[in-house]
C-alpha positions in Angstrom: 0.0 0.0 0.0 1.1 3.5 -0.7 0.0 5.3 2.4 -1.6 8.7 2.7 1.5 10.6 2.0 2.0 9.0 -1.4 -1.4 9.7 -3.0 -2.9 12.9 -4.5 -5.9 14.0 -2.5 -8.6 16.3 -3.7 -10.4 18.6 -1.3 -12.7 16.5 0.9 -11.2 13.0 0.0 -9.8 12.3 3.5 -13.1 13.6 5.0 -15.1 11.1 2.9 -12.8 8.2 3.9 -13.2 9.3 7.6 -17.0 9.4 7.2 -16.9 5.8 5.8 -14.8 4.6 8.7 -17.3 6.1 11.2 -20.2 4.6 9.3 -18.5 1.2 9.4 -18.0 1.4 13.2 -21.6 2.7 13.7 -23.0 -0.2 11.6 -21.0 -2.8 13.5 -22.1 -1.3 16.8 -25.7 -1.7 15.6 -24.9 -5.2 14.4 -25.7 -4.1 10.9 -23.0 -6.3 9.3 -24.5 -6.1 5.8 -23.9 -2.3 5.8 -20.5 -2.7 7.4 -19.5 -5.3 4.8 -20.9 -3.2 1.9 -18.8 -0.2 3.0 -15.7 -2.3 3.5 -16.1 -4.0 0.2 -16.6 -0.6 -1.5 -13.4 0.7 -0.1 -11.5 -2.5 -1.2 -13.0 -2.2 -4.7 -11.8 1.4 -4.9 -8.3 0.4 -4.1 -8.0 0.7 -0.4 -6.7 -1.8 2.2 -9.1 -2.1 5.1 -8.4 -3.5 8.6 -11.3 -3.7 11.0 -10.7 -4.6 14.7 -12.3 -4.0 18.0 -10.3 -0.8 18.4 -11.2 0.8 15.1 -10.9 0.8 11.3 -7.7 1.4 9.5 -7.8 2.4 5.8 -4.7 2.8 3.6 -4.9 3.7 -0.1 -3.0 1.9 -2.9 -1.1 4.1 -5.4 -4.0 3.6 -7.8 -6.8 4.2 -5.2 -9.9 5.8 -6.9 -11.4 8.3 -4.5 -14.2 8.9 -7.1 -15.3 5.2 -6.6 -15.7 5.4 -2.8 -19.0 3.9 -1.6 -21.8 6.2 -0.5 -22.5 6.3 3.2 
């Protein structure tokens, strides 16, 4: 994975990813695993590595991550 310092970000890109991370945590807390899985799978399809644990959600972009393809929250 490239990491955040190696990708070109447009205004709002990091905010969108942060909103998805929060939505994943909220869905998991509500035991809405279908939504959590949909958001995680959308991130992966857009070129992000996603790690979900009891302590949170880590998201790292690949060099070819497509911010335009991020899933809708």
